[in-house]
mmCIF file of the N, C-alpha and C atoms, coordinates in Angstrom:
data_MODEL
# 
_entry.id   MODEL 
# 
loop_
_atom_site.group_PDB 
_atom_site.id 
_atom_site.type_symbol 
_atom_site.label_atom_id 
_atom_site.label_alt_id 
_atom_site.label_comp_id 
_atom_site.label_asym_id 
_atom_site.label_entity_id 
_atom_site.label_seq_id 
_atom_site.pdbx_PDB_ins_code 
_atom_site.Cartn_x 
_atom_site.Cartn_y 
_atom_site.Cartn_z 
_atom_site.occupancy 
_atom_site.B_iso_or_equiv 
_atom_site.pdbx_formal_charge 
_atom_site.auth_seq_id 
_atom_site.auth_comp_id 
_atom_site.auth_asym_id 
_atom_site.auth_atom_id 
_atom_site.pdbx_PDB_model_num 
ATOM 1   N N  . MET A 1 1  ? 0.874   -1.055 0.041   1.00 0.00 ? 1  MET A N  1 
ATOM 2   C CA . MET A 1 1  ? 0.377   -0.017 0.043   1.00 0.00 ? 1  MET A CA 1 
ATOM 3   C C  . MET A 1 1  ? 0.885   1.386  0.250   1.00 0.00 ? 1  MET A C  1 
ATOM 4   N N  . ASN A 1 2  ? 0.523   2.076  -0.703  1.00 0.00 ? 2  ASN A N  1 
ATOM 5   C CA . ASN A 1 2  ? 1.431   3.403  -1.041  1.00 0.00 ? 2  ASN A CA 1 
ATOM 6   C C  . ASN A 1 2  ? 0.512   4.814  -0.283  1.00 0.00 ? 2  ASN A C  1 
ATOM 7   N N  . LYS A 1 3  ? 1.366   5.261  0.583   1.00 0.00 ? 3  LYS A N  1 
ATOM 8   C CA . LYS A 1 3  ? 0.907   6.552  1.228   1.00 0.00 ? 3  LYS A CA 1 
ATOM 9   C C  . LYS A 1 3  ? 1.167   7.919  0.500   1.00 0.00 ? 3  LYS A C  1 
ATOM 10  N N  . PHE A 1 4  ? 0.258   8.665  0.330   1.00 0.00 ? 4  PHE A N  1 
ATOM 11  C CA . PHE A 1 4  ? 0.557   10.163 -0.303  1.00 0.00 ? 4  PHE A CA 1 
ATOM 12  C C  . PHE A 1 4  ? -0.194  11.104 0.459   1.00 0.00 ? 4  PHE A C  1 
ATOM 13  N N  . THR A 1 5  ? 0.051   12.213 0.266   1.00 0.00 ? 5  THR A N  1 
ATOM 14  C CA . THR A 1 5  ? -0.491  13.207 1.072   1.00 0.00 ? 5  THR A CA 1 
ATOM 15  C C  . THR A 1 5  ? -1.785  14.073 0.050   1.00 0.00 ? 5  THR A C  1 
ATOM 16  N N  . ALA A 1 6  ? -2.680  13.955 0.862   1.00 0.00 ? 6  ALA A N  1 
ATOM 17  C CA . ALA A 1 6  ? -3.807  14.357 -0.018  1.00 0.00 ? 6  ALA A CA 1 
ATOM 18  C C  . ALA A 1 6  ? -4.381  15.888 0.069   1.00 0.00 ? 6  ALA A C  1 
ATOM 19  N N  . VAL A 1 7  ? -4.747  16.916 -0.683  1.00 0.00 ? 7  VAL A N  1 
ATOM 20  C CA . VAL A 1 7  ? -5.259  17.973 -0.109  1.00 0.00 ? 7  VAL A CA 1 
ATOM 21  C C  . VAL A 1 7  ? -6.592  18.275 -0.649  1.00 0.00 ? 7  VAL A C  1 
ATOM 22  N N  . PHE A 1 8  ? -7.513  18.599 0.302   1.00 0.00 ? 8  PHE A N  1 
ATOM 23  C CA . PHE A 1 8  ? -8.765  19.343 -0.313  1.00 0.00 ? 8  PHE A CA 1 
ATOM 24  C C  . PHE A 1 8  ? -9.252  20.619 0.243   1.00 0.00 ? 8  PHE A C  1 
ATOM 25  N N  . GLU A 1 9  ? -9.618  21.143 -0.417  1.00 0.00 ? 9  GLU A N  1 
ATOM 26  C CA . GLU A 1 9  ? -9.742  22.794 -0.436  1.00 0.00 ? 9  GLU A CA 1 
ATOM 27  C C  . GLU A 1 9  ? -11.416 22.791 -0.834  1.00 0.00 ? 9  GLU A C  1 
ATOM 28  N N  . ARG A 1 10 ? -12.054 23.640 -0.359  1.00 0.00 ? 10 ARG A N  1 
ATOM 29  C CA . ARG A 1 10 ? -13.286 23.787 -0.457  1.00 0.00 ? 10 ARG A CA 1 
ATOM 30  C C  . ARG A 1 10 ? -13.737 25.049 -1.402  1.00 0.00 ? 10 ARG A C  1 
ATOM 31  N N  . ASP A 1 11 ? -14.308 24.786 -2.550  1.00 0.00 ? 11 ASP A N  1 
ATOM 32  C CA . ASP A 1 11 ? -14.579 25.880 -3.663  1.00 0.00 ? 11 ASP A CA 1 
ATOM 33  C C  . ASP A 1 11 ? -15.765 26.153 -3.793  1.00 0.00 ? 11 ASP A C  1 
ATOM 34  N N  . GLY A 1 12 ? -16.470 26.917 -3.160  1.00 0.00 ? 12 GLY A N  1 
ATOM 35  C CA . GLY A 1 12 ? -18.215 26.893 -3.627  1.00 0.00 ? 12 GLY A CA 1 
ATOM 36  C C  . GLY A 1 12 ? -18.909 25.781 -2.961  1.00 0.00 ? 12 GLY A C  1 
ATOM 37  N N  . ASN A 1 13 ? -19.480 25.363 -3.712  1.00 0.00 ? 13 ASN A N  1 
ATOM 38  C CA . ASN A 1 13 ? -20.403 24.132 -3.385  1.00 0.00 ? 13 ASN A CA 1 
ATOM 39  C C  . ASN A 1 13 ? -19.488 22.882 -3.395  1.00 0.00 ? 13 ASN A C  1 
ATOM 40  N N  . TRP A 1 14 ? -18.202 23.036 -4.252  1.00 0.00 ? 14 TRP A N  1 
ATOM 41  C CA . TRP A 1 14 ? -17.733 21.822 -4.485  1.00 0.00 ? 14 TRP A CA 1 
ATOM 42  C C  . TRP A 1 14 ? -16.337 21.821 -3.642  1.00 0.00 ? 14 TRP A C  1 
ATOM 43  N N  . TRP A 1 15 ? -15.861 20.141 -3.564  1.00 0.00 ? 15 TRP A N  1 
ATOM 44  C CA . TRP A 1 15 ? -14.175 20.054 -3.084  1.00 0.00 ? 15 TRP A CA 1 
ATOM 45  C C  . TRP A 1 15 ? -13.402 19.737 -3.944  1.00 0.00 ? 15 TRP A C  1 
ATOM 46  N N  . ILE A 1 16 ? -12.402 20.259 -4.028  1.00 0.00 ? 16 ILE A N  1 
ATOM 47  C CA . ILE A 1 16 ? -11.414 20.170 -4.879  1.00 0.00 ? 16 ILE A CA 1 
ATOM 48  C C  . ILE A 1 16 ? -9.947  19.286 -4.083  1.00 0.00 ? 16 ILE A C  1 
ATOM 49  N N  . GLY A 1 17 ? -9.670  18.203 -5.033  1.00 0.00 ? 17 GLY A N  1 
ATOM 50  C CA . GLY A 1 17 ? -8.707  17.363 -4.393  1.00 0.00 ? 17 GLY A CA 1 
ATOM 51  C C  . GLY A 1 17 ? -7.604  17.025 -4.968  1.00 0.00 ? 17 GLY A C  1 
ATOM 52  N N  . TYR A 1 18 ? -6.092  17.028 -4.551  1.00 0.00 ? 18 TYR A N  1 
ATOM 53  C CA . TYR A 1 18 ? -5.368  16.802 -5.232  1.00 0.00 ? 18 TYR A CA 1 
ATOM 54  C C  . TYR A 1 18 ? -4.046  16.108 -4.397  1.00 0.00 ? 18 TYR A C  1 
ATOM 55  N N  . VAL A 1 19 ? -3.325  15.587 -4.867  1.00 0.00 ? 19 VAL A N  1 
ATOM 56  C CA . VAL A 1 19 ? -1.882  14.955 -4.380  1.00 0.00 ? 19 VAL A CA 1 
ATOM 57  C C  . VAL A 1 19 ? -0.829  15.654 -4.236  1.00 0.00 ? 19 VAL A C  1 
ATOM 58  N N  . GLU A 1 20 ? 0.107   16.081 -3.638  1.00 0.00 ? 20 GLU A N  1 
ATOM 59  C CA . GLU A 1 20 ? 0.656   16.843 -3.422  1.00 0.00 ? 20 GLU A CA 1 
ATOM 60  C C  . GLU A 1 20 ? 2.046   16.322 -4.230  1.00 0.00 ? 20 GLU A C  1 
ATOM 61  N N  . GLU A 1 21 ? 2.180   14.648 -3.895  1.00 0.00 ? 21 GLU A N  1 
ATOM 62  C CA . GLU A 1 21 ? 3.305   14.141 -4.271  1.00 0.00 ? 21 GLU A CA 1 
ATOM 63  C C  . GLU A 1 21 ? 3.449   13.358 -5.953  1.00 0.00 ? 21 GLU A C  1 
ATOM 64  N N  . LEU A 1 22 ? 1.879   14.030 -6.334  1.00 0.00 ? 22 LEU A N  1 
ATOM 65  C CA . LEU A 1 22 ? 1.945   13.304 -7.385  1.00 0.00 ? 22 LEU A CA 1 
ATOM 66  C C  . LEU A 1 22 ? 1.068   13.917 -8.557  1.00 0.00 ? 22 LEU A C  1 
ATOM 67  N N  . PRO A 1 23 ? 1.734   15.105 -9.252  1.00 0.00 ? 23 PRO A N  1 
ATOM 68  C CA . PRO A 1 23 ? 1.084   15.938 -9.995  1.00 0.00 ? 23 PRO A CA 1 
ATOM 69  C C  . PRO A 1 23 ? 0.283   15.161 -11.409 1.00 0.00 ? 23 PRO A C  1 
ATOM 70  N N  . GLY A 1 24 ? -0.833  15.944 -11.493 1.00 0.00 ? 24 GLY A N  1 
ATOM 71  C CA . GLY A 1 24 ? -1.786  14.968 -12.433 1.00 0.00 ? 24 GLY A CA 1 
ATOM 72  C C  . GLY A 1 24 ? -2.540  14.613 -11.474 1.00 0.00 ? 24 GLY A C  1 
ATOM 73  N N  . ALA A 1 25 ? -2.581  14.196 -10.326 1.00 0.00 ? 25 ALA A N  1 
ATOM 74  C CA . ALA A 1 25 ? -3.673  13.393 -9.293  1.00 0.00 ? 25 ALA A CA 1 
ATOM 75  C C  . ALA A 1 25 ? -4.648  14.591 -8.923  1.00 0.00 ? 25 ALA A C  1 
ATOM 76  N N  . ASN A 1 26 ? -5.485  14.800 -9.448  1.00 0.00 ? 26 ASN A N  1 
ATOM 77  C CA . ASN A 1 26 ? -6.564  15.679 -9.229  1.00 0.00 ? 26 ASN A CA 1 
ATOM 78  C C  . ASN A 1 26 ? -8.083  15.419 -9.074  1.00 0.00 ? 26 ASN A C  1 
ATOM 79  N N  . THR A 1 27 ? -8.923  15.947 -8.635  1.00 0.00 ? 27 THR A N  1 
ATOM 80  C CA . THR A 1 27 ? -10.327 15.677 -8.773  1.00 0.00 ? 27 THR A CA 1 
ATOM 81  C C  . THR A 1 27 ? -11.305 16.896 -8.207  1.00 0.00 ? 27 THR A C  1 
ATOM 82  N N  . GLN A 1 28 ? -12.281 16.665 -7.968  1.00 0.00 ? 28 GLN A N  1 
ATOM 83  C CA . GLN A 1 28 ? -13.363 17.502 -7.446  1.00 0.00 ? 28 GLN A CA 1 
ATOM 84  C C  . GLN A 1 28 ? -14.552 16.436 -7.001  1.00 0.00 ? 28 GLN A C  1 
ATOM 85  N N  . GLY A 1 29 ? -15.618 16.620 -6.442  1.00 0.00 ? 29 GLY A N  1 
ATOM 86  C CA . GLY A 1 29 ? -16.551 16.274 -5.691  1.00 0.00 ? 29 GLY A CA 1 
ATOM 87  C C  . GLY A 1 29 ? -17.585 17.450 -4.953  1.00 0.00 ? 29 GLY A C  1 
ATOM 88  N N  . ARG A 1 30 ? -18.833 16.821 -5.223  1.00 0.00 ? 30 ARG A N  1 
ATOM 89  C CA . ARG A 1 30 ? -19.735 17.912 -4.283  1.00 0.00 ? 30 ARG A CA 1 
ATOM 90  C C  . ARG A 1 30 ? -19.948 17.703 -2.672  1.00 0.00 ? 30 ARG A C  1 
ATOM 91  N N  . THR A 1 31 ? -19.151 16.230 -2.343  1.00 0.00 ? 31 THR A N  1 
ATOM 92  C CA . THR A 1 31 ? -19.175 16.359 -0.829  1.00 0.00 ? 31 THR A CA 1 
ATOM 93  C C  . THR A 1 31 ? -17.500 15.753 -0.724  1.00 0.00 ? 31 THR A C  1 
ATOM 94  N N  . LEU A 1 32 ? -17.263 15.976 0.561   1.00 0.00 ? 32 LEU A N  1 
ATOM 95  C CA . LEU A 1 32 ? -15.689 15.603 0.695   1.00 0.00 ? 32 LEU A CA 1 
ATOM 96  C C  . LEU A 1 32 ? -15.466 14.501 0.390   1.00 0.00 ? 32 LEU A C  1 
ATOM 97  N N  . GLU A 1 33 ? -16.733 13.029 1.268   1.00 0.00 ? 33 GLU A N  1 
ATOM 98  C CA . GLU A 1 33 ? -16.333 11.931 0.838   1.00 0.00 ? 33 GLU A CA 1 
ATOM 99  C C  . GLU A 1 33 ? -16.418 11.597 -0.890  1.00 0.00 ? 33 GLU A C  1 
ATOM 100 N N  . GLU A 1 34 ? -16.899 12.088 -1.823  1.00 0.00 ? 34 GLU A N  1 
ATOM 101 C CA . GLU A 1 34 ? -16.989 12.053 -2.899  1.00 0.00 ? 34 GLU A CA 1 
ATOM 102 C C  . GLU A 1 34 ? -15.980 12.709 -3.728  1.00 0.00 ? 34 GLU A C  1 
ATOM 103 N N  . ALA A 1 35 ? -15.226 13.302 -3.017  1.00 0.00 ? 35 ALA A N  1 
ATOM 104 C CA . ALA A 1 35 ? -13.838 14.028 -3.747  1.00 0.00 ? 35 ALA A CA 1 
ATOM 105 C C  . ALA A 1 35 ? -12.975 13.014 -3.226  1.00 0.00 ? 35 ALA A C  1 
ATOM 106 N N  . ARG A 1 36 ? -13.041 12.577 -2.308  1.00 0.00 ? 36 ARG A N  1 
ATOM 107 C CA . ARG A 1 36 ? -11.976 11.428 -1.587  1.00 0.00 ? 36 ARG A CA 1 
ATOM 108 C C  . ARG A 1 36 ? -11.691 10.140 -2.406  1.00 0.00 ? 36 ARG A C  1 
ATOM 109 N N  . GLU A 1 37 ? -12.931 9.909  -2.779  1.00 0.00 ? 37 GLU A N  1 
ATOM 110 C CA . GLU A 1 37 ? -12.945 8.535  -3.403  1.00 0.00 ? 37 GLU A CA 1 
ATOM 111 C C  . GLU A 1 37 ? -12.599 8.913  -4.897  1.00 0.00 ? 37 GLU A C  1 
ATOM 112 N N  . ASN A 1 38 ? -13.119 10.169 -5.470  1.00 0.00 ? 38 ASN A N  1 
ATOM 113 C CA . ASN A 1 38 ? -12.753 10.404 -6.640  1.00 0.00 ? 38 ASN A CA 1 
ATOM 114 C C  . ASN A 1 38 ? -11.142 10.577 -7.108  1.00 0.00 ? 38 ASN A C  1 
ATOM 115 N N  . LEU A 1 39 ? -10.411 10.838 -5.808  1.00 0.00 ? 39 LEU A N  1 
ATOM 116 C CA . LEU A 1 39 ? -8.912  11.420 -5.983  1.00 0.00 ? 39 LEU A CA 1 
ATOM 117 C C  . LEU A 1 39 ? -8.366  9.854  -5.799  1.00 0.00 ? 39 LEU A C  1 
ATOM 118 N N  . LYS A 1 40 ? -8.751  8.601  -4.946  1.00 0.00 ? 40 LYS A N  1 
ATOM 119 C CA . LYS A 1 40 ? -8.384  7.394  -4.926  1.00 0.00 ? 40 LYS A CA 1 
ATOM 120 C C  . LYS A 1 40 ? -8.145  6.657  -6.372  1.00 0.00 ? 40 LYS A C  1 
ATOM 121 N N  . GLU A 1 41 ? -9.166  7.230  -7.100  1.00 0.00 ? 41 GLU A N  1 
ATOM 122 C CA . GLU A 1 41 ? -9.175  6.514  -8.596  1.00 0.00 ? 41 GLU A CA 1 
ATOM 123 C C  . GLU A 1 41 ? -8.509  7.221  -9.336  1.00 0.00 ? 41 GLU A C  1 
ATOM 124 N N  . ALA A 1 42 ? -8.391  8.489  -9.101  1.00 0.00 ? 42 ALA A N  1 
ATOM 125 C CA . ALA A 1 42 ? -7.446  9.569  -9.978  1.00 0.00 ? 42 ALA A CA 1 
ATOM 126 C C  . ALA A 1 42 ? -5.409  8.996  -9.795  1.00 0.00 ? 42 ALA A C  1 
ATOM 127 N N  . VAL A 1 43 ? -5.387  9.010  -8.829  1.00 0.00 ? 43 VAL A N  1 
ATOM 128 C CA . VAL A 1 43 ? -4.326  8.440  -8.241  1.00 0.00 ? 43 VAL A CA 1 
ATOM 129 C C  . VAL A 1 43 ? -3.719  6.972  -8.940  1.00 0.00 ? 43 VAL A C  1 
ATOM 130 N N  . VAL A 1 44 ? -4.884  6.014  -8.970  1.00 0.00 ? 44 VAL A N  1 
ATOM 131 C CA . VAL A 1 44 ? -4.438  5.008  -9.711  1.00 0.00 ? 44 VAL A CA 1 
ATOM 132 C C  . VAL A 1 44 ? -4.494  5.283  -11.186 1.00 0.00 ? 44 VAL A C  1 
ATOM 133 N N  . MET A 1 45 ? -5.276  5.637  -11.717 1.00 0.00 ? 45 MET A N  1 
ATOM 134 C CA . MET A 1 45 ? -5.346  6.135  -13.387 1.00 0.00 ? 45 MET A CA 1 
ATOM 135 C C  . MET A 1 45 ? -3.843  6.669  -13.700 1.00 0.00 ? 45 MET A C  1 
ATOM 136 N N  . VAL A 1 46 ? -3.620  7.781  -12.910 1.00 0.00 ? 46 VAL A N  1 
ATOM 137 C CA . VAL A 1 46 ? -1.979  8.145  -13.442 1.00 0.00 ? 46 VAL A CA 1 
ATOM 138 C C  . VAL A 1 46 ? -0.924  7.272  -13.207 1.00 0.00 ? 46 VAL A C  1 
ATOM 139 N N  . ILE A 1 47 ? -0.691  6.399  -12.074 1.00 0.00 ? 47 ILE A N  1 
ATOM 140 C CA . ILE A 1 47 ? 0.298   5.798  -11.947 1.00 0.00 ? 47 ILE A CA 1 
ATOM 141 C C  . ILE A 1 47 ? 0.363   4.677  -12.997 1.00 0.00 ? 47 ILE A C  1 
ATOM 142 N N  . LYS A 1 48 ? -0.959  4.171  -13.170 1.00 0.00 ? 48 LYS A N  1 
ATOM 143 C CA . LYS A 1 48 ? -1.333  3.369  -14.204 1.00 0.00 ? 48 LYS A CA 1 
ATOM 144 C C  . LYS A 1 48 ? -0.874  3.842  -15.810 1.00 0.00 ? 48 LYS A C  1 
ATOM 145 N N  . ALA A 1 49 ? -1.469  4.910  -15.977 1.00 0.00 ? 49 ALA A N  1 
ATOM 146 C CA . ALA A 1 49 ? -0.908  5.708  -17.231 1.00 0.00 ? 49 ALA A CA 1 
ATOM 147 C C  . ALA A 1 49 ? 0.473   6.048  -17.571 1.00 0.00 ? 49 ALA A C  1 
ATOM 148 N N  . ASN A 1 50 ? 1.408   6.409  -16.188 1.00 0.00 ? 50 ASN A N  1 
ATOM 149 C CA . ASN A 1 50 ? 2.711   6.795  -16.341 1.00 0.00 ? 50 ASN A CA 1 
ATOM 150 C C  . ASN A 1 50 ? 3.277   5.167  -16.333 1.00 0.00 ? 50 ASN A C  1 
ATOM 151 N N  . ARG A 1 51 ? 3.198   4.227  -15.824 1.00 0.00 ? 51 ARG A N  1 
ATOM 152 C CA . ARG A 1 51 ? 3.658   3.016  -16.158 1.00 0.00 ? 51 ARG A CA 1 
ATOM 153 C C  . ARG A 1 51 ? 3.738   2.415  -17.376 1.00 0.00 ? 51 ARG A C  1 
ATOM 154 N N  . GLU A 1 52 ? 2.557   2.740  -18.081 1.00 0.00 ? 52 GLU A N  1 
ATOM 155 C CA . GLU A 1 52 ? 2.267   2.352  -19.485 1.00 0.00 ? 52 GLU A CA 1 
ATOM 156 C C  . GLU A 1 52 ? 3.164   3.238  -20.592 1.00 0.00 ? 52 GLU A C  1 
ATOM 157 N N  . LEU A 1 53 ? 3.292   4.387  -20.255 1.00 0.00 ? 53 LEU A N  1 
ATOM 158 C CA . LEU A 1 53 ? 3.925   5.387  -21.160 1.00 0.00 ? 53 LEU A CA 1 
ATOM 159 C C  . LEU A 1 53 ? 5.289   5.205  -20.937 1.00 0.00 ? 53 LEU A C  1 
ATOM 160 N N  . VAL A 1 54 ? 5.973   4.736  -19.874 1.00 0.00 ? 54 VAL A N  1 
ATOM 161 C CA . VAL A 1 54 ? 7.484   4.530  -19.583 1.00 0.00 ? 54 VAL A CA 1 
ATOM 162 C C  . VAL A 1 54 ? 7.577   2.911  -20.240 1.00 0.00 ? 54 VAL A C  1 
ATOM 163 N N  . GLN A 1 55 ? 6.865   2.154  -20.238 1.00 0.00 ? 55 GLN A N  1 
ATOM 164 C CA . GLN A 1 55 ? 7.187   0.712  -20.805 1.00 0.00 ? 55 GLN A CA 1 
ATOM 165 C C  . GLN A 1 55 ? 7.103   0.914  -22.539 1.00 0.00 ? 55 GLN A C  1 
ATOM 166 N N  . LEU A 1 56 ? 5.910   1.828  -22.842 1.00 0.00 ? 56 LEU A N  1 
ATOM 167 C CA . LEU A 1 56 ? 6.182   1.922  -24.439 1.00 0.00 ? 56 LEU A CA 1 
ATOM 168 C C  . LEU A 1 56 ? 7.390   2.815  -24.593 1.00 0.00 ? 56 LEU A C  1 
ATOM 169 N N  . GLU A 1 57 ? 8.371   3.786  -23.787 1.00 0.00 ? 57 GLU A N  1 
ATOM 170 C CA . GLU A 1 57 ? 9.350   4.368  -24.219 1.00 0.00 ? 57 GLU A CA 1 
ATOM 171 C C  . GLU A 1 57 ? 10.491  3.355  -24.107 1.00 0.00 ? 57 GLU A C  1 
ATOM 172 N N  . VAL A 1 58 ? 10.647  2.574  -23.341 1.00 0.00 ? 58 VAL A N  1 
ATOM 173 C CA . VAL A 1 58 ? 11.576  1.537  -23.086 1.00 0.00 ? 58 VAL A CA 1 
ATOM 174 C C  . VAL A 1 58 ? 11.863  0.413  -23.760 1.00 0.00 ? 58 VAL A C  1 
ATOM 175 N N  . VAL A 1 59 ? 10.800  -0.167 -24.858 1.00 0.00 ? 59 VAL A N  1 
ATOM 176 C CA . VAL A 1 59 ? 10.866  -1.436 -25.282 1.00 0.00 ? 59 VAL A CA 1 
ATOM 177 C C  . VAL A 1 59 ? 12.063  -1.067 -26.303 1.00 0.00 ? 59 VAL A C  1 
ATOM 178 N N  . GLY A 1 60 ? 12.835  -2.397 -26.294 1.00 0.00 ? 60 GLY A N  1 
ATOM 179 C CA . GLY A 1 60 ? 14.032  -2.135 -27.149 1.00 0.00 ? 60 GLY A CA 1 
ATOM 180 C C  . GLY A 1 60 ? 15.200  -1.807 -26.120 1.00 0.00 ? 60 GLY A C  1 
ATOM 181 N N  . SER A 1 61 ? 15.031  -1.147 -25.440 1.00 0.00 ? 61 SER A N  1 
ATOM 182 C CA . SER A 1 61 ? 16.230  -0.365 -24.863 1.00 0.00 ? 61 SER A CA 1 
ATOM 183 C C  . SER A 1 61 ? 16.914  -1.155 -23.862 1.00 0.00 ? 61 SER A C  1 
ATOM 184 N N  . ASP A 1 62 ? 17.958  -0.650 -23.088 1.00 0.00 ? 62 ASP A N  1 
ATOM 185 C CA . ASP A 1 62 ? 18.624  -1.577 -22.607 1.00 0.00 ? 62 ASP A CA 1 
ATOM 186 C C  . ASP A 1 62 ? 18.126  -0.679 -21.172 1.00 0.00 ? 62 ASP A C  1 
ATOM 187 N N  . ALA A 1 63 ? 17.053  -0.333 -20.551 1.00 0.00 ? 63 ALA A N  1 
ATOM 188 C CA . ALA A 1 63 ? 16.652  0.337  -19.505 1.00 0.00 ? 63 ALA A CA 1 
ATOM 189 C C  . ALA A 1 63 ? 16.269  -1.174 -18.845 1.00 0.00 ? 63 ALA A C  1 
ATOM 190 N N  . ILE A 1 64 ? 16.690  -0.932 -17.276 1.00 0.00 ? 64 ILE A N  1 
ATOM 191 C CA . ILE A 1 64 ? 16.133  -1.594 -16.295 1.00 0.00 ? 64 ILE A CA 1 
ATOM 192 C C  . ILE A 1 64 ? 15.001  -1.232 -15.221 1.00 0.00 ? 64 ILE A C  1 
ATOM 193 N N  . ARG A 1 65 ? 13.870  -1.777 -15.184 1.00 0.00 ? 65 ARG A N  1 
ATOM 194 C CA . ARG A 1 65 ? 13.108  -1.392 -14.271 1.00 0.00 ? 65 ARG A CA 1 
ATOM 195 C C  . ARG A 1 65 ? 12.865  -2.206 -13.312 1.00 0.00 ? 65 ARG A C  1 
ATOM 196 N N  . GLU A 1 66 ? 12.862  -1.495 -11.846 1.00 0.00 ? 66 GLU A N  1 
ATOM 197 C CA . GLU A 1 66 ? 12.797  -2.332 -10.828 1.00 0.00 ? 66 GLU A CA 1 
ATOM 198 C C  . GLU A 1 66 ? 12.004  -1.514 -9.608  1.00 0.00 ? 66 GLU A C  1 
ATOM 199 N N  . GLU A 1 67 ? 11.542  -2.548 -8.685  1.00 0.00 ? 67 GLU A N  1 
ATOM 200 C CA . GLU A 1 67 ? 10.621  -1.664 -7.920  1.00 0.00 ? 67 GLU A CA 1 
ATOM 201 C C  . GLU A 1 67 ? 11.776  -1.167 -6.856  1.00 0.00 ? 67 GLU A C  1 
ATOM 202 N N  . LEU A 1 68 ? 11.476  -0.054 -6.151  1.00 0.00 ? 68 LEU A N  1 
ATOM 203 C CA . LEU A 1 68 ? 12.258  1.238  -5.517  1.00 0.00 ? 68 LEU A CA 1 
ATOM 204 C C  . LEU A 1 68 ? 11.803  1.300  -4.501  1.00 0.00 ? 68 LEU A C  1 
ATOM 205 N N  . LEU A 1 69 ? 11.900  1.082  -2.952  1.00 0.00 ? 69 LEU A N  1 
ATOM 206 C CA . LEU A 1 69 ? 11.304  1.228  -1.940  1.00 0.00 ? 69 LEU A CA 1 
ATOM 207 C C  . LEU A 1 69 ? 11.851  2.278  -1.255  1.00 0.00 ? 69 LEU A C  1 
ATOM 208 N N  . VAL A 1 70 ? 11.090  3.327  -0.493  1.00 0.00 ? 70 VAL A N  1 
ATOM 209 C CA . VAL A 1 70 ? 11.740  4.549  -0.284  1.00 0.00 ? 70 VAL A CA 1 
ATOM 210 C C  . VAL A 1 70 ? 10.809  4.951  1.104   1.00 0.00 ? 70 VAL A C  1 
ATOM 211 N N  . ALA A 1 71 ? 11.495  5.185  1.983   1.00 0.00 ? 71 ALA A N  1 
ATOM 212 C CA . ALA A 1 71 ? 11.043  5.178  3.571   1.00 0.00 ? 71 ALA A CA 1 
ATOM 213 C C  . ALA A 1 71 ? 11.122  6.983  3.586   1.00 0.00 ? 71 ALA A C  1 
ATOM 214 N N  . ALA A 1 72 ? 9.923   7.936  3.388   1.00 0.00 ? 72 ALA A N  1 
ATOM 215 C CA . ALA A 1 72 ? 10.390  9.011  3.414   1.00 0.00 ? 72 ALA A CA 1 
ATOM 216 C C  . ALA A 1 72 ? 9.471   9.583  4.972   1.00 0.00 ? 72 ALA A C  1 
# 
């Protein structure tokens, strides 16, 4: 399980949410709970898309892909 820092801000009748460690992972919701759930989905989508892009870029190269564990 990965841990990220979610930031939620009220904007009129909406909640805006983003992950400070992951550019591009942002969303909105009418309720705070909806914004939280939407943000989880956005994080999964951004990570998946980034992985797919890198895999396409390194096909046929000498690139090495490996797991990296970081305690922050």
